[in-house]
N, C-alpha and C positions, 0 to 999 in steps of 0.2 A: 371768528372768534374763538378763541380756545375757555375750558372750564375745567377747573380744579374739584374734581368730585370724587367721593369714596363711594368704590362700590363692591355692593356684597356678593360674594361667588363664592358655593359652595362653602360657607360655614367662613370665610375669613373675609376681612376688610381689605381692601386694596386703594389706595392712594393714587389718582390718574389725572393727565390733564390731558382731555377730549376736546375735540373741536367738535363743534353744535351739528354737524351734520355727520359725525360717525355713529354708524350703524352697531348696534352691539355685538352682534355677528364681527363686525371687523376687529372690535376693541379686544375681546375674547380671544381672536388668531394672535393678531399682532402685539397688542400689549401685553396680554396675559398669559399668551404660548398654549392654550386651551383649543386643541383641534376638532375634538371630537365632533361639536356640531357644523355639520357639512355647508361650504356654498354649492347650491342648485340652480333653482333657476334666478335667483336673487329677486323674484318679485313677490312672494308668498305662496305660491302653487305649490311648491312640493313638499315642505316640511322637511325636509332634508338638515336645515339649522334648527327646528325646534329646541330649545330650554324651556325649562320651566320660569316663572315668574310671579312669586306668593304663590305657587301650589296650580297652578295653570299653566297651560301650553302657550309658549307665544314664538313666533318665527322670528330670531334673530335678526333675520336680513329685513324687518321691516320696523323694529326698534330700534327707537336711537338710544344711544347710550347714556345720555341723559335723562331720559326718561326712567331708567332703571336707577340712577337714584332712589335710596330710600326703600330698594325694594331685595327681598331675597331672591337670587338669580341662581339655579341650579343648575348643571351640566353635566351631561354624561358623565363625566370625569368626576363629578360630586356624587355619583351613586353609586354602592359599594355593598355587589351582594346581594340585591333587592330579589325580590321574589320573581318578576318582571324581568329581570337579567336571565337570571338561571332558568325561568321558563322558555323565553327564548332559544335558547342552546339546547334544551331538552324537545323541543318540540320543532326543531329546526327549520325557524320562523325568519331565515334570513338567506341568501346565495352570497352576492359579492358584499356586502356587508355596510355600501357607502351610504344608504338611506335609515340603515339599523338604529345609530345614537337616536335619531329624531322620532323614529316608533318608537322605541324603547321611551323615551323622555315625554312623548304624547300618551304611553298606555302606564306609563306609572301614576300622572294625573289624575288618567279616567279611573283608576284603582281608589286614587285616593281622594276625589272628587265622587264617585259612585261605586263605593264598595258592595251594589248590590247589582250594578248594571245589566241591565235585559241585553237578549240578542241584539233589539236594535239601536240601543246606545251605544255598546261597542260597534255596531257597524258605521253608525255616524261620527261618532270620533274616529274612525280609522280613517275614514274618506278626508281627512285632512292633511293627510301623508300620501305621498305615490311612490311606490317601488315597481319597478321596470324586469324585477329579476323572478321574484314568486309569486304563487300567489298569494292572496290573504288570507285566506283558510287556515294555514299553519299561524298565520301572526293572531290569528282569532283564536285561535283553537291556547295558544301562549294567554292570551287574556283572560280566557277560561278558566284554564289551570290554574291561575294564582286564585282567579274567585272562588272556585269551589276548596280553595287550601284553607278560607280565613275561615 
């Protein structure tokens, strides 16, 4: 069954026809050409596909597109020069870069939801994403550097 919906992504409305089974990740890639959210495990374990939905991190491989109707979806393409993006560069918080958009989206939500996050909160939030290339030390340092700026 197909549904005609309006999806609000990165501040813009998009009228789309989607199948009931289409994941948000599929729709972002195939219908909107937004490829920043990466397909990784496709079962919610790695976090490479993380986007923000109404300000909260969501693994887009697990969310159906129809579930995003009426919500504000932000992808890495919708962030422009945010402090966390700059902090990732300044703190060398990436290597190959495949997981980086998901981490940035997760960390951006963390900073929005917990502007005074302590070390334990930061570690708990970082547990939802996996990086095989770098240590989490640099990523944690990037988050802390943004917290110090506030």
